[in-house]
N, C-alpha and C positions, 0 to 999 in steps of 0.2 A: 562632415569629415572628409579631408582631402585624400587623394590616392596614396600619398606618402604616409599619412596617418593610418590609413587602412592597412598598408604593408607592415607598419610598425605593430599595429594591433594584432595582426595574424602571426608575426614572428614572436611577439611577447606571449601570446596566448594561443598556441597551436591547438591544444586540446579543446578549448571552447569553440574554436572555429570548426573543428571536426564535428562537434556536437550539433552546431547549427546546420551543417551539411547533412548530418544524419537525420535531423528533424525534417529537413526539406525532402529528403528521399522518402522518409516515412509518410509525409503528408501527401506526396504524389501517389504513393502506393495505396494509401487509405482511401483517397478520392477514387482511384481506379477500382478498388474493391467495391465501393458503394455503387459505382456506375455499372460494374459487372452484375451486381445483384439486381439493379433496376432493369437492365437489358434482358437478363435471364428470368426475371420474375421470381427470384429467390427471396422468400420472406425472411426478415431479420427479427420478427416477433413470433413467438409460439403460443401466445395467450390471446390472440386476436388483436384488433386495432388496425391502424393504417400502416401495413407492412411496407408498402411502396414509399409512403411518406418518410419512414425512418431511413430507408435506403437513400433517398434524396437528401436527407439531413446529413448522412455520412458523407455524401459527395460535397455538400456545402461546407461542412467542418473541415474536411481534408483540403478543399480548395483554399479556404481562408488561411489554414495553417501553412499551406505552401507559399502563399503570397507573403505572409509575415516572416516566415523562416527565410525565404529568398531575400527579402529586404534586409534582414539581419546579416546574412552572409555577404551581401553586396555592399551595404553601407555601414555595417557595424551596429552596435547596440545603441538605441535611442530611447529616451523615456517613454515616448508614445508606443514604440515597438514592444517595449517590455510589458506595458499594460495590455496590448493586444495579445501577446504571447500568453500571459497569465489568464486572459479571458478565454482564449481557445483551449488552454490547458484545463480550465474548469469544465468546458463543454465536453472535452474528451473524457474527463473523469465521470461525467454523467453517463456518457455512452458505455463506460466500463462497469457501470453499476451491476451488482450481483454476480460479477465474475467469480468471486470466491465460492459462491454457491455451486457453480458449475465445476470448479476445481475439487470441492469437497465431494460432489457427486461422482466424479471420475475416480477420486482416491478411494471412495467406498465401493468401487467396482460396478457402478451403474452407468448407463449411457445418458448423455445429456438430451434434452428435449429437441434442441436444434443446433447442429454443428455450425451452421452459418451464423447464428446468434452468438455462440461461444467464440467463434473466430473474430467477430466484430468487437466483442468485449475485450478479447486479448490484444487485438491491434490497438484499440483505444487506450488500454492501460500502458502499452509500450509508448504510444504517442504522448500521453500525459507526462511520463518520466522524461522523455526527450525534450518536450517543450519547457518543462520546469527547469531542466538543466540549462537549456539555451537562455532562458530568462535570467539565470544567474551567471552567465558565462563571462561577464565583465567584472565579477566580484572577486576574482582571484588576485593574489598579490601581484603587483606590477614589477617586483624585483625578484631576482633569484633568491630562493629560500631554502633553508634547512628545516626539516620537520622533526618534531619530537613527539613521540607517542605518549599520551597521558597514562598515568598509573591507573590500574583497575580500581574502580570505586563503586560503591552501592548507591542506588538512587536515594534522594531525600525521603524522609519518613512519610511525608504526605503522599508521595508517589507509591511507596510500598503499601500504604494503606489502601490506595486505589487498586493495586494489584490484588490485595486480599479480597476486595469487593468483587473484582472480576472472577476470582477463583471460586468464591462462595456462591456467586450467581449461577455457576455452571453445575453445582451439586444437585439441585432438584431435577434439572434436565437429564444429567447423566444417570441419576437414580431411576427416573421414569423409563428411559430407554433400556437400561440394564434389567429392570424389573420385567418389562415386556419380553426381552430376550430370554429371561429365565423361565418364562411361561406364566407369569402373573397377569392379572387383569387390572387395568387402570382406565378410567374415563369410559367405562362401558365396553372396552375392547380387550380381548384376551391376547396373549402372546402368539397363539396360533393364527388368530385373525390378522395380526400385524404382519406375521411372516407371509401370509397369503397376499396381503396388500403389497408387500415388497416384491414378491414374485410377479404379481400382476403389473407392477410398475417397471418391470425390466431389470430387477436386481441381478447381479452376476452370481455365479456359483459360489465364489469366495464369500460374498456378502451373506448369502443364505446359509452357507456352512458355518460361518462365525455366529450368525444368529442362532442356529440350532445348537451351538455349543454354549449359548448363554453370553456371548460377547457381541455387543452391539457395536458395529464399526463407527457410527457417529459418536458414541460415547468415548471410544478410543481416540478419535480425532479431537474431541473436547479435551481429553487428557493431554494430548500433544500441544493443543493451544495454550493450556495452562503452563506447560513446560516452557513454551516460547515466552509467555508473559513474564515468568520469573527470571528467565535468562536475560531479559531486558533490564531488570532492576537490581540484579545481583552481580558481584564482580566476576563470577564464573561465566557470565555471558560475554566477557571481554577477553578472557584468557582461558583456554581449555583446561578444565580441572584435572585432578590426578586420576579420576576414574574414567578418563577417555584414553583408551590405548592409542599409542603412536602419535597422539596430538598433544599430550599433556604439556603445559607450560607455553604453548604457542599462542600467538595472538589470534583471536577470532576475527575473520574479515568482517568489516562493518556491514557489508551488504548481506551477509549470511542471515542474520536475524532481522535486519531492517526491511529487506524486501518482502518477506511474508508478513511482517508486522504492519507495514504500510498498506499492503493489499488487504489484509484482514480488517484493519481499522477503517479504511475507505469503504469497505463493503458492509461490514457488520454493524458499525455504529449508525450509519443512516438507515439501514434496514431495520435495526432494532428500535431506533427512535421513532421512525415513521410507523412501524408496526405497533409500537406501544400506544401511539395516538389513535390508531385505528381500533385497537382492542378496547381502549377507553371509551370510544364512541359506541362500540357494540355493547359494552357493559352498561353504559348509560341508556341504552335503548334508542339512540339516535339513528343507528344504521343496523342492518341485519347481516349475519354471516352464515354462509352455507355450512352444513354440518359435515360435509365430506364423507369420510369413512366411519364417522362416529354416530352413535345412536341419536344424539340430540345436539342442538346448538350449544347448550350448556357444557356438554362434554368437550366439544370442539374448542370452546372458549377456554376451558381449563387447560387443555393441552397447549393452546396458543399462548396463554400467559406464561406457562412454564418455559416454553422455548424462546419466545420473543424477549422476555425479561433477561434471560441468559445472554442472548445476542446483544441486547442494548447495553447492559452493564459491562460485559466483557469487551465489546467494541470500543466503548469510551475508555475503559482502563487500558486497552491495548494502544490507543492513540496517545494517551498520557505517558505510558511507559516508553513508547517509541520515541517521543519527543525528548524525554529525559536521556535515553540512551544516545540519541543523536548528539545532544549537547555535551554529554560526558565523554564521548569518544572522539570529539573533534581534536585534530592535531594542533600542536602549538607551532606556528610558523615564524621563524626568525630569519632576517635577511643575511645572505652570505656576505662576509667582509669584502668591502670594495664594490658591492653592488651599487647600481645607479638606477635612478628612475628613468622612464622613457623620455626621450627627447633631450636628456642632459648628457654632456660629454664627460662629466666627471662625477664623482660621488658627492655626498652631502658636504656642505661647507663646514669648515672647522670653527669651533667655538673658542672663545678666549681661554677656557679652562682646559683645552686640549682635546675635548670630545668632539662630537659631530652634532650639528644642529638638526640634521635630518634623521638621526638614529631613532629617536622616539617616534618620528612620523612614519618611518619605513616599517617599523616593527608591527607585524600583524599577529596578534595573539587571539586565537579562536576560543581558547579555554584557559582560564586562570590556573596557575599551578595548584596542586592539591594542598590542602592545609596540613600542617604537621600533625601527626597522630591520627 
């Protein structure tokens, strides 16, 4: 790509170019974060393992991301650079694994096991978003466009059935946690013993108070997750419904439900699927599992199946619903009259019928119009 072509690319697509620069700044900061952890001896793992090796991995991923992002900023998007961006994006996604668990822990009023580990996951999640956006930076329309917001619509029936599966999968988990909070005994552990375990693990006063009232915070968060899931598949997730004061009738910003949905799907789905495989091996007797705070391994396995099944099914349902929401809320982009493609001095050539031969080529429709009725 020549210097003149690069100037045209930057003028036609200023936002994508800024995303590339933001990704470059993030990559340098992420590599610096990893190097600071190496020099200070700060571990990024709290469950053992090669903590220094993970910090060096952060330096490597950040350095590679900086090289690729810098090349995109300097030379524009190339097919090879796109492949590298997506590869580094996948690596940062692995680095961000289990971030949602830390977020849930903080929302429940408990402290995380390692602030350095949580910071690493949060930075990696930001980087994954920036790298993915940079990889798509040349996919925007090359002509000036008007945008038309699609009409609110429900997800297809198959997606709604998936949402029902995700909802029902959480019922046993929420029932188990609520039963403990109300003082009942399950899997050989009483509610008082679970409350003592929470206090020993550093639960906050708010968490313990809610537990003493019979309200388990994690069950409440599960209810919030189900609310998010149905907001992704029903029309009220696109336009604020009548029961929302001051906001009724207004468009819901796409990022409002999509950001937590993508974070939740990227964390819960792999966590649940891998956990299901592990529990299957334990059930088959191939591996053993520690009993933790439970009287026996069988009790721990029962609780594990109750929680992991909920996370796995809900995580997959959340991913399916988020994809459906993404597709249904994409705007329809139509070229402004008189718009021209890059590098041409005039608009599309006229056809014998009086139309424009380039009209259908310039039109970029991200979503078909809704069907009547």
